[in-house]
PDB file of N, CA, C and O in Angstrom:
ATOM      1  N   MET A   1     -10.277 -18.503 -20.662  1.00  0.00           N
ATOM      2  CA  MET A   1     -11.120 -18.057 -19.563  1.00  0.00           C
ATOM      3  C   MET A   1     -10.442 -18.438 -18.245  1.00  0.00           C
ATOM      4  O   MET A   1      -9.876 -19.524 -18.119  1.00  0.00           O
ATOM      5  N   ARG A   2     -10.507 -17.538 -17.275  1.00  0.00           N
ATOM      6  CA  ARG A   2      -9.916 -17.785 -15.962  1.00  0.00           C
ATOM      7  C   ARG A   2     -10.898 -18.541 -15.073  1.00  0.00           C
ATOM      8  O   ARG A   2     -12.073 -18.691 -15.410  1.00  0.00           O
ATOM      9  N   THR A   3     -10.397 -19.014 -13.934  1.00  0.00           N
ATOM     10  CA  THR A   3     -11.263 -19.783 -13.029  1.00  0.00           C
ATOM     11  C   THR A   3     -12.423 -18.951 -12.486  1.00  0.00           C
ATOM     12  O   THR A   3     -13.468 -19.501 -12.142  1.00  0.00           O
ATOM     13  N   ASP A   4     -12.248 -17.624 -12.406  1.00  0.00           N
ATOM     14  CA  ASP A   4     -13.351 -16.768 -11.935  1.00  0.00           C
ATOM     15  C   ASP A   4     -14.211 -16.255 -13.098  1.00  0.00           C
ATOM     16  O   ASP A   4     -15.014 -15.337 -12.935  1.00  0.00           O
ATOM     17  N   ARG A   5     -14.027 -16.860 -14.260  1.00  0.00           N
ATOM     18  CA  ARG A   5     -14.806 -16.597 -15.473  1.00  0.00           C
ATOM     19  C   ARG A   5     -14.474 -15.276 -16.170  1.00  0.00           C
ATOM     20  O   ARG A   5     -15.207 -14.849 -17.063  1.00  0.00           O
ATOM     21  N   ARG A   6     -13.371 -14.622 -15.770  1.00  0.00           N
ATOM     22  CA  ARG A   6     -12.933 -13.426 -16.489  1.00  0.00           C
ATOM     23  C   ARG A   6     -12.184 -13.838 -17.740  1.00  0.00           C
ATOM     24  O   ARG A   6     -11.539 -14.886 -17.772  1.00  0.00           O
ATOM     25  N   GLU A   7     -12.271 -13.011 -18.770  1.00  0.00           N
ATOM     26  CA  GLU A   7     -11.462 -13.219 -19.964  1.00  0.00           C
ATOM     27  C   GLU A   7     -10.006 -12.906 -19.612  1.00  0.00           C
ATOM     28  O   GLU A   7      -9.738 -12.222 -18.624  1.00  0.00           O
ATOM     29  N   ILE A   8      -9.076 -13.403 -20.412  1.00  0.00           N
ATOM     30  CA  ILE A   8      -7.642 -13.205 -20.155  1.00  0.00           C
ATOM     31  C   ILE A   8      -7.298 -11.719 -20.038  1.00  0.00           C
ATOM     32  O   ILE A   8      -6.493 -11.346 -19.185  1.00  0.00           O
ATOM     33  N   SER A   9      -7.885 -10.870 -20.869  1.00  0.00           N
ATOM     34  CA  SER A   9      -7.552  -9.441 -20.854  1.00  0.00           C
ATOM     35  C   SER A   9      -8.442  -8.623 -19.908  1.00  0.00           C
ATOM     36  O   SER A   9      -8.289  -7.405 -19.822  1.00  0.00           O
ATOM     37  N   GLN A  10      -9.353  -9.268 -19.212  1.00  0.00           N
ATOM     38  CA  GLN A  10     -10.290  -8.561 -18.337  1.00  0.00           C
ATOM     39  C   GLN A  10      -9.699  -8.387 -16.941  1.00  0.00           C
ATOM     40  O   GLN A  10      -9.223  -9.346 -16.334  1.00  0.00           O
ATOM     41  N   LEU A  11      -9.734  -7.155 -16.439  1.00  0.00           N
ATOM     42  CA  LEU A  11      -9.221  -6.858 -15.098  1.00  0.00           C
ATOM     43  C   LEU A  11     -10.220  -7.270 -14.027  1.00  0.00           C
ATOM     44  O   LEU A  11     -11.425  -7.329 -14.270  1.00  0.00           O
ATOM     45  N   ARG A  12      -9.698  -7.551 -12.840  1.00  0.00           N
ATOM     46  CA  ARG A  12     -10.576  -7.810 -11.697  1.00  0.00           C
ATOM     47  C   ARG A  12     -11.220  -6.495 -11.264  1.00  0.00           C
ATOM     48  O   ARG A  12     -10.622  -5.434 -11.441  1.00  0.00           O
ATOM     49  N   PRO A  13     -12.410  -6.544 -10.707  1.00  0.00           N
ATOM     50  CA  PRO A  13     -13.009  -5.313 -10.172  1.00  0.00           C
ATOM     51  C   PRO A  13     -12.111  -4.741  -9.070  1.00  0.00           C
ATOM     52  O   PRO A  13     -11.553  -5.489  -8.267  1.00  0.00           O
ATOM     53  N   VAL A  14     -11.976  -3.429  -9.039  1.00  0.00           N
ATOM     54  CA  VAL A  14     -11.127  -2.753  -8.056  1.00  0.00           C
ATOM     55  C   VAL A  14     -12.005  -1.903  -7.146  1.00  0.00           C
ATOM     56  O   VAL A  14     -12.881  -1.173  -7.609  1.00  0.00           O
ATOM     57  N   LYS A  15     -11.752  -2.010  -5.841  1.00  0.00           N
ATOM     58  CA  LYS A  15     -12.463  -1.198  -4.853  1.00  0.00           C
ATOM     59  C   LYS A  15     -11.422  -0.412  -4.060  1.00  0.00           C
ATOM     60  O   LYS A  15     -10.429  -0.981  -3.606  1.00  0.00           O
ATOM     61  N   ILE A  16     -11.642   0.880  -3.893  1.00  0.00           N
ATOM     62  CA  ILE A  16     -10.718   1.743  -3.156  1.00  0.00           C
ATOM     63  C   ILE A  16     -11.470   2.382  -1.991  1.00  0.00           C
ATOM     64  O   ILE A  16     -12.498   3.033  -2.176  1.00  0.00           O
ATOM     65  N   THR A  17     -10.931   2.179  -0.778  1.00  0.00           N
ATOM     66  CA  THR A  17     -11.522   2.757   0.428  1.00  0.00           C
ATOM     67  C   THR A  17     -10.529   3.750   1.020  1.00  0.00           C
ATOM     68  O   THR A  17      -9.473   3.355   1.515  1.00  0.00           O
ATOM     69  N   ARG A  18     -10.861   5.022   0.971  1.00  0.00           N
ATOM     70  CA  ARG A  18      -9.983   6.066   1.512  1.00  0.00           C
ATOM     71  C   ARG A  18     -10.135   6.168   3.028  1.00  0.00           C
ATOM     72  O   ARG A  18     -11.149   5.757   3.592  1.00  0.00           O
ATOM     73  N   ASN A  19      -9.110   6.724   3.679  1.00  0.00           N
ATOM     74  CA  ASN A  19      -9.121   6.937   5.140  1.00  0.00           C
ATOM     75  C   ASN A  19      -9.402   5.641   5.894  1.00  0.00           C
ATOM     76  O   ASN A  19     -10.199   5.614   6.832  1.00  0.00           O
ATOM     77  N   TYR A  20      -8.740   4.571   5.473  1.00  0.00           N
ATOM     78  CA  TYR A  20      -8.983   3.238   6.027  1.00  0.00           C
ATOM     79  C   TYR A  20      -8.415   3.075   7.438  1.00  0.00           C
ATOM     80  O   TYR A  20      -9.012   2.394   8.271  1.00  0.00           O
ATOM     81  N   ILE A  21      -7.268   3.694   7.707  1.00  0.00           N
ATOM     82  CA  ILE A  21      -6.622   3.613   9.022  1.00  0.00           C
ATOM     83  C   ILE A  21      -6.924   4.900   9.794  1.00  0.00           C
ATOM     84  O   ILE A  21      -6.606   5.997   9.336  1.00  0.00           O
ATOM     85  N   LYS A  22      -7.524   4.757  10.935  1.00  0.00           N
ATOM     86  CA  LYS A  22      -8.041   5.878  11.710  1.00  0.00           C
ATOM     87  C   LYS A  22      -6.990   6.924  12.096  1.00  0.00           C
ATOM     88  O   LYS A  22      -7.265   8.121  12.015  1.00  0.00           O
ATOM     89  N   HIS A  23      -5.793   6.499  12.512  1.00  0.00           N
ATOM     90  CA  HIS A  23      -4.829   7.437  13.084  1.00  0.00           C
ATOM     91  C   HIS A  23      -3.728   7.869  12.121  1.00  0.00           C
ATOM     92  O   HIS A  23      -2.824   8.602  12.523  1.00  0.00           O
ATOM     93  N   ALA A  24      -3.778   7.440  10.871  1.00  0.00           N
ATOM     94  CA  ALA A  24      -2.767   7.854   9.884  1.00  0.00           C
ATOM     95  C   ALA A  24      -3.188   9.172   9.240  1.00  0.00           C
ATOM     96  O   ALA A  24      -4.380   9.438   9.084  1.00  0.00           O
ATOM     97  N   GLU A  25      -2.205  10.000   8.864  1.00  0.00           N
ATOM     98  CA  GLU A  25      -2.525  11.252   8.175  1.00  0.00           C
ATOM     99  C   GLU A  25      -3.191  10.980   6.823  1.00  0.00           C
ATOM    100  O   GLU A  25      -3.996  11.782   6.350  1.00  0.00           O
ATOM    101  N   GLY A  26      -2.856   9.872   6.221  1.00  0.00           N
ATOM    102  CA  GLY A  26      -3.493   9.449   4.972  1.00  0.00           C
ATOM    103  C   GLY A  26      -3.442   7.937   4.881  1.00  0.00           C
ATOM    104  O   GLY A  26      -2.457   7.325   5.293  1.00  0.00           O
ATOM    105  N   SER A  27      -4.494   7.323   4.345  1.00  0.00           N
ATOM    106  CA  SER A  27      -4.484   5.868   4.194  1.00  0.00           C
ATOM    107  C   SER A  27      -5.506   5.442   3.153  1.00  0.00           C
ATOM    108  O   SER A  27      -6.458   6.164   2.855  1.00  0.00           O
ATOM    109  N   VAL A  28      -5.284   4.247   2.605  1.00  0.00           N
ATOM    110  CA  VAL A  28      -6.194   3.694   1.609  1.00  0.00           C
ATOM    111  C   VAL A  28      -6.119   2.170   1.655  1.00  0.00           C
ATOM    112  O   VAL A  28      -5.055   1.601   1.898  1.00  0.00           O
ATOM    113  N   LEU A  29      -7.244   1.520   1.422  1.00  0.00           N
ATOM    114  CA  LEU A  29      -7.304   0.077   1.217  1.00  0.00           C
ATOM    115  C   LEU A  29      -7.694  -0.116  -0.237  1.00  0.00           C
ATOM    116  O   LEU A  29      -8.719   0.402  -0.680  1.00  0.00           O
ATOM    117  N   ILE A  30      -6.881  -0.860  -0.986  1.00  0.00           N
ATOM    118  CA  ILE A  30      -7.176  -1.165  -2.386  1.00  0.00           C
ATOM    119  C   ILE A  30      -7.419  -2.657  -2.491  1.00  0.00           C
ATOM    120  O   ILE A  30      -6.588  -3.457  -2.061  1.00  0.00           O
ATOM    121  N   GLU A  31      -8.552  -3.034  -3.060  1.00  0.00           N
ATOM    122  CA  GLU A  31      -8.921  -4.440  -3.204  1.00  0.00           C
ATOM    123  C   GLU A  31      -9.135  -4.762  -4.677  1.00  0.00           C
ATOM    124  O   GLU A  31      -9.816  -4.031  -5.395  1.00  0.00           O
ATOM    125  N   ALA A  32      -8.540  -5.870  -5.115  1.00  0.00           N
ATOM    126  CA  ALA A  32      -8.735  -6.389  -6.471  1.00  0.00           C
ATOM    127  C   ALA A  32      -8.819  -7.902  -6.335  1.00  0.00           C
ATOM    128  O   ALA A  32      -7.790  -8.572  -6.245  1.00  0.00           O
ATOM    129  N   GLY A  33     -10.017  -8.442  -6.320  1.00  0.00           N
ATOM    130  CA  GLY A  33     -10.183  -9.872  -6.067  1.00  0.00           C
ATOM    131  C   GLY A  33      -9.728 -10.196  -4.660  1.00  0.00           C
ATOM    132  O   GLY A  33     -10.117  -9.520  -3.707  1.00  0.00           O
ATOM    133  N   ASP A  34      -8.894 -11.241  -4.520  1.00  0.00           N
ATOM    134  CA  ASP A  34      -8.373 -11.622  -3.203  1.00  0.00           C
ATOM    135  C   ASP A  34      -7.165 -10.792  -2.778  1.00  0.00           C
ATOM    136  O   ASP A  34      -6.682 -10.941  -1.656  1.00  0.00           O
ATOM    137  N   THR A  35      -6.673  -9.923  -3.654  1.00  0.00           N
ATOM    138  CA  THR A  35      -5.517  -9.085  -3.337  1.00  0.00           C
ATOM    139  C   THR A  35      -5.987  -7.827  -2.620  1.00  0.00           C
ATOM    140  O   THR A  35      -6.866  -7.109  -3.097  1.00  0.00           O
ATOM    141  N   LYS A  36      -5.377  -7.576  -1.454  1.00  0.00           N
ATOM    142  CA  LYS A  36      -5.705  -6.390  -0.671  1.00  0.00           C
ATOM    143  C   LYS A  36      -4.406  -5.688  -0.290  1.00  0.00           C
ATOM    144  O   LYS A  36      -3.468  -6.323   0.193  1.00  0.00           O
ATOM    145  N   VAL A  37      -4.358  -4.386  -0.508  1.00  0.00           N
ATOM    146  CA  VAL A  37      -3.169  -3.592  -0.196  1.00  0.00           C
ATOM    147  C   VAL A  37      -3.594  -2.428   0.689  1.00  0.00           C
ATOM    148  O   VAL A  37      -4.530  -1.696   0.367  1.00  0.00           O
ATOM    149  N   ILE A  38      -2.891  -2.268   1.811  1.00  0.00           N
ATOM    150  CA  ILE A  38      -3.112  -1.113   2.679  1.00  0.00           C
ATOM    151  C   ILE A  38      -1.898  -0.204   2.539  1.00  0.00           C
ATOM    152  O   ILE A  38      -0.757  -0.651   2.658  1.00  0.00           O
ATOM    153  N   CYS A  39      -2.151   1.059   2.289  1.00  0.00           N
ATOM    154  CA  CYS A  39      -1.073   2.040   2.178  1.00  0.00           C
ATOM    155  C   CYS A  39      -1.380   3.174   3.150  1.00  0.00           C
ATOM    156  O   CYS A  39      -2.492   3.701   3.167  1.00  0.00           O
ATOM    157  N   THR A  40      -0.393   3.543   3.954  1.00  0.00           N
ATOM    158  CA  THR A  40      -0.574   4.653   4.888  1.00  0.00           C
ATOM    159  C   THR A  40       0.519   5.690   4.683  1.00  0.00           C
ATOM    160  O   THR A  40       1.598   5.383   4.176  1.00  0.00           O
ATOM    161  N   ALA A  41       0.228   6.916   5.082  1.00  0.00           N
ATOM    162  CA  ALA A  41       1.211   7.996   5.018  1.00  0.00           C
ATOM    163  C   ALA A  41       1.285   8.664   6.384  1.00  0.00           C
ATOM    164  O   ALA A  41       0.267   8.891   7.038  1.00  0.00           O
ATOM    165  N   THR A  42       2.502   8.971   6.800  1.00  0.00           N
ATOM    166  CA  THR A  42       2.749   9.688   8.043  1.00  0.00           C
ATOM    167  C   THR A  42       3.512  10.959   7.711  1.00  0.00           C
ATOM    168  O   THR A  42       4.440  10.931   6.902  1.00  0.00           O
ATOM    169  N   VAL A  43       3.139  12.055   8.316  1.00  0.00           N
ATOM    170  CA  VAL A  43       3.815  13.328   8.089  1.00  0.00           C
ATOM    171  C   VAL A  43       4.496  13.732   9.388  1.00  0.00           C
ATOM    172  O   VAL A  43       3.863  13.791  10.442  1.00  0.00           O
ATOM    173  N   GLU A  44       5.798  14.011   9.300  1.00  0.00           N
ATOM    174  CA  GLU A  44       6.559  14.461  10.465  1.00  0.00           C
ATOM    175  C   GLU A  44       7.300  15.737  10.098  1.00  0.00           C
ATOM    176  O   GLU A  44       7.648  15.941   8.934  1.00  0.00           O
ATOM    177  N   GLU A  45       7.539  16.579  11.061  1.00  0.00           N
ATOM    178  CA  GLU A  45       8.236  17.845  10.836  1.00  0.00           C
ATOM    179  C   GLU A  45       9.749  17.710  10.968  1.00  0.00           C
ATOM    180  O   GLU A  45      10.446  18.724  11.012  1.00  0.00           O
ATOM    181  N   LYS A  46      10.272  16.502  11.031  1.00  0.00           N
ATOM    182  CA  LYS A  46      11.715  16.311  11.184  1.00  0.00           C
ATOM    183  C   LYS A  46      12.274  15.574   9.968  1.00  0.00           C
ATOM    184  O   LYS A  46      11.543  14.930   9.215  1.00  0.00           O
ATOM    185  N   VAL A  47      13.578  15.686   9.801  1.00  0.00           N
ATOM    186  CA  VAL A  47      14.280  14.979   8.727  1.00  0.00           C
ATOM    187  C   VAL A  47      15.476  14.249   9.333  1.00  0.00           C
ATOM    188  O   VAL A  47      15.883  14.565  10.451  1.00  0.00           O
ATOM    189  N   PRO A  48      16.050  13.274   8.611  1.00  0.00           N
ATOM    190  CA  PRO A  48      17.253  12.608   9.115  1.00  0.00           C
ATOM    191  C   PRO A  48      18.394  13.617   9.307  1.00  0.00           C
ATOM    192  O   PRO A  48      18.413  14.673   8.676  1.00  0.00           O
ATOM    193  N   ALA A  49      19.321  13.284  10.167  1.00  0.00           N
ATOM    194  CA  ALA A  49      20.434  14.190  10.501  1.00  0.00           C
ATOM    195  C   ALA A  49      21.166  14.699   9.263  1.00  0.00           C
ATOM    196  O   ALA A  49      21.548  15.868   9.216  1.00  0.00           O
ATOM    197  N   PHE A  50      21.367  13.845   8.261  1.00  0.00           N
ATOM    198  CA  PHE A  50      22.131  14.271   7.082  1.00  0.00           C
ATOM    199  C   PHE A  50      21.349  15.249   6.191  1.00  0.00           C
ATOM    200  O   PHE A  50      21.928  15.809   5.260  1.00  0.00           O
ATOM    201  N   LYS A  51      20.064  15.468   6.445  1.00  0.00           N
ATOM    202  CA  LYS A  51      19.254  16.417   5.672  1.00  0.00           C
ATOM    203  C   LYS A  51      19.045  17.742   6.403  1.00  0.00           C
ATOM    204  O   LYS A  51      18.577  18.711   5.805  1.00  0.00           O
ATOM    205  N   LYS A  52      19.387  17.793   7.688  1.00  0.00           N
ATOM    206  CA  LYS A  52      19.167  19.012   8.471  1.00  0.00           C
ATOM    207  C   LYS A  52      19.935  20.187   7.872  1.00  0.00           C
ATOM    208  O   LYS A  52      21.107  20.070   7.516  1.00  0.00           O
ATOM    209  N   GLY A  53      19.244  21.323   7.770  1.00  0.00           N
ATOM    210  CA  GLY A  53      19.874  22.538   7.269  1.00  0.00           C
ATOM    211  C   GLY A  53      19.987  22.614   5.757  1.00  0.00           C
ATOM    212  O   GLY A  53      20.513  23.597   5.237  1.00  0.00           O
ATOM    213  N   THR A  54      19.512  21.612   5.039  1.00  0.00           N
ATOM    214  CA  THR A  54      19.624  21.629   3.570  1.00  0.00           C
ATOM    215  C   THR A  54      18.411  22.270   2.902  1.00  0.00           C
ATOM    216  O   THR A  54      18.460  22.600   1.717  1.00  0.00           O
ATOM    217  N   GLY A  55      17.322  22.448   3.654  1.00  0.00           N
ATOM    218  CA  GLY A  55      16.097  22.973   3.059  1.00  0.00           C
ATOM    219  C   GLY A  55      15.346  21.933   2.244  1.00  0.00           C
ATOM    220  O   GLY A  55      14.391  22.257   1.539  1.00  0.00           O
ATOM    221  N   GLU A  56      15.783  20.676   2.342  1.00  0.00           N
ATOM    222  CA  GLU A  56      15.154  19.589   1.595  1.00  0.00           C
ATOM    223  C   GLU A  56      14.313  18.723   2.527  1.00  0.00           C
ATOM    224  O   GLU A  56      14.515  18.707   3.741  1.00  0.00           O
ATOM    225  N   GLY A  57      13.369  18.006   1.929  1.00  0.00           N
ATOM    226  CA  GLY A  57      12.545  17.069   2.680  1.00  0.00           C
ATOM    227  C   GLY A  57      13.057  15.654   2.521  1.00  0.00           C
ATOM    228  O   GLY A  57      14.129  15.422   1.962  1.00  0.00           O
ATOM    229  N   TRP A  58      12.276  14.710   3.022  1.00  0.00           N
ATOM    230  CA  TRP A  58      12.681  13.300   3.005  1.00  0.00           C
ATOM    231  C   TRP A  58      11.445  12.428   2.845  1.00  0.00           C
ATOM    232  O   TRP A  58      10.468  12.590   3.576  1.00  0.00           O
ATOM    233  N   VAL A  59      11.486  11.512   1.901  1.00  0.00           N
ATOM    234  CA  VAL A  59      10.409  10.540   1.706  1.00  0.00           C
ATOM    235  C   VAL A  59      11.022   9.152   1.772  1.00  0.00           C
ATOM    236  O   VAL A  59      12.053   8.898   1.148  1.00  0.00           O
ATOM    237  N   THR A  60      10.402   8.256   2.517  1.00  0.00           N
ATOM    238  CA  THR A  60      10.892   6.887   2.617  1.00  0.00           C
ATOM    239  C   THR A  60       9.698   5.937   2.540  1.00  0.00           C
ATOM    240  O   THR A  60       8.554   6.355   2.717  1.00  0.00           O
ATOM    241  N   ALA A  61       9.966   4.669   2.277  1.00  0.00           N
ATOM    242  CA  ALA A  61       8.884   3.687   2.148  1.00  0.00           C
ATOM    243  C   ALA A  61       9.288   2.377   2.801  1.00  0.00           C
ATOM    244  O   ALA A  61      10.471   2.045   2.882  1.00  0.00           O
ATOM    245  N   GLU A  62       8.294   1.644   3.263  1.00  0.00           N
ATOM    246  CA  GLU A  62       8.500   0.308   3.820  1.00  0.00           C
ATOM    247  C   GLU A  62       7.505  -0.635   3.168  1.00  0.00           C
ATOM    248  O   GLU A  62       6.422  -0.215   2.759  1.00  0.00           O
ATOM    249  N   TYR A  63       7.864  -1.903   3.070  1.00  0.00           N
ATOM    250  CA  TYR A  63       7.008  -2.901   2.437  1.00  0.00           C
ATOM    251  C   TYR A  63       7.060  -4.181   3.259  1.00  0.00           C
ATOM    252  O   TYR A  63       8.128  -4.566   3.734  1.00  0.00           O
ATOM    253  N   SER A  64       5.937  -4.835   3.431  1.00  0.00           N
ATOM    254  CA  SER A  64       5.949  -6.145   4.080  1.00  0.00           C
ATOM    255  C   SER A  64       4.702  -6.920   3.676  1.00  0.00           C
ATOM    256  O   SER A  64       3.683  -6.343   3.296  1.00  0.00           O
ATOM    257  N   MET A  65       4.810  -8.235   3.768  1.00  0.00           N
ATOM    258  CA  MET A  65       3.675  -9.118   3.522  1.00  0.00           C
ATOM    259  C   MET A  65       3.361  -9.848   4.810  1.00  0.00           C
ATOM    260  O   MET A  65       4.266 -10.253   5.540  1.00  0.00           O
ATOM    261  N   LEU A  66       2.091 -10.015   5.086  1.00  0.00           N
ATOM    262  CA  LEU A  66       1.698 -10.752   6.281  1.00  0.00           C
ATOM    263  C   LEU A  66       2.037 -12.229   6.131  1.00  0.00           C
ATOM    264  O   LEU A  66       2.033 -12.746   5.014  1.00  0.00           O
ATOM    265  N   PRO A  67       2.328 -12.918   7.228  1.00  0.00           N
ATOM    266  CA  PRO A  67       2.549 -14.370   7.146  1.00  0.00           C
ATOM    267  C   PRO A  67       1.343 -15.048   6.504  1.00  0.00           C
ATOM    268  O   PRO A  67       0.196 -14.699   6.783  1.00  0.00           O
ATOM    269  N   ARG A  68       1.616 -16.003   5.655  1.00  0.00           N
ATOM    270  CA  ARG A  68       0.598 -16.781   4.936  1.00  0.00           C
ATOM    271  C   ARG A  68      -0.184 -15.938   3.932  1.00  0.00           C
ATOM    272  O   ARG A  68      -1.322 -16.264   3.596  1.00  0.00           O
ATOM    273  N   SER A  69       0.428 -14.855   3.453  1.00  0.00           N
ATOM    274  CA  SER A  69      -0.198 -14.073   2.391  1.00  0.00           C
ATOM    275  C   SER A  69      -0.257 -14.863   1.095  1.00  0.00           C
ATOM    276  O   SER A  69      -1.120 -14.632   0.249  1.00  0.00           O
ATOM    277  N   THR A  70       0.678 -15.803   0.954  1.00  0.00           N
ATOM    278  CA  THR A  70       0.721 -16.680  -0.216  1.00  0.00           C
ATOM    279  C   THR A  70       0.866 -18.113   0.266  1.00  0.00           C
ATOM    280  O   THR A  70       1.187 -18.349   1.431  1.00  0.00           O
ATOM    281  N   ARG A  71       0.633 -19.067  -0.618  1.00  0.00           N
ATOM    282  CA  ARG A  71       0.765 -20.480  -0.234  1.00  0.00           C
ATOM    283  C   ARG A  71       2.206 -20.849   0.082  1.00  0.00           C
ATOM    284  O   ARG A  71       2.478 -21.572   1.040  1.00  0.00           O
ATOM    285  N   VAL A  72       3.137 -20.336  -0.745  1.00  0.00           N
ATOM    286  CA  VAL A  72       4.551 -20.680  -0.593  1.00  0.00           C
ATOM    287  C   VAL A  72       5.344 -19.396  -0.431  1.00  0.00           C
ATOM    288  O   VAL A  72       5.182 -18.461  -1.215  1.00  0.00           O
ATOM    289  N   ARG A  73       6.204 -19.344   0.586  1.00  0.00           N
ATOM    290  CA  ARG A  73       7.077 -18.184   0.770  1.00  0.00           C
ATOM    291  C   ARG A  73       8.363 -18.417   0.007  1.00  0.00           C
ATOM    292  O   ARG A  73       8.997 -19.461   0.159  1.00  0.00           O
ATOM    293  N   ASN A  74       8.750 -17.467  -0.802  1.00  0.00           N
ATOM    294  CA  ASN A  74      10.000 -17.576  -1.581  1.00  0.00           C
ATOM    295  C   ASN A  74      11.108 -16.805  -0.914  1.00  0.00           C
ATOM    296  O   ASN A  74      12.231 -16.777  -1.418  1.00  0.00           O
TER     297      ASN A  74
END
């Protein structure tokens, strides 16, 4: 049994809030216990210089943790 009384195989309750960030084209807040993740999407009509004229799009991602998100920073 875990400290929050869940069984070892039992998942934490998950809450999903859509459109969490007002000015993003898409956003979501996902909560599972004390873990909270914000994901946003931005849509732009431009691509990096090396993709221009190829007829292809571009998807990129960034990741960061807020200071003191964990007890110890590794």
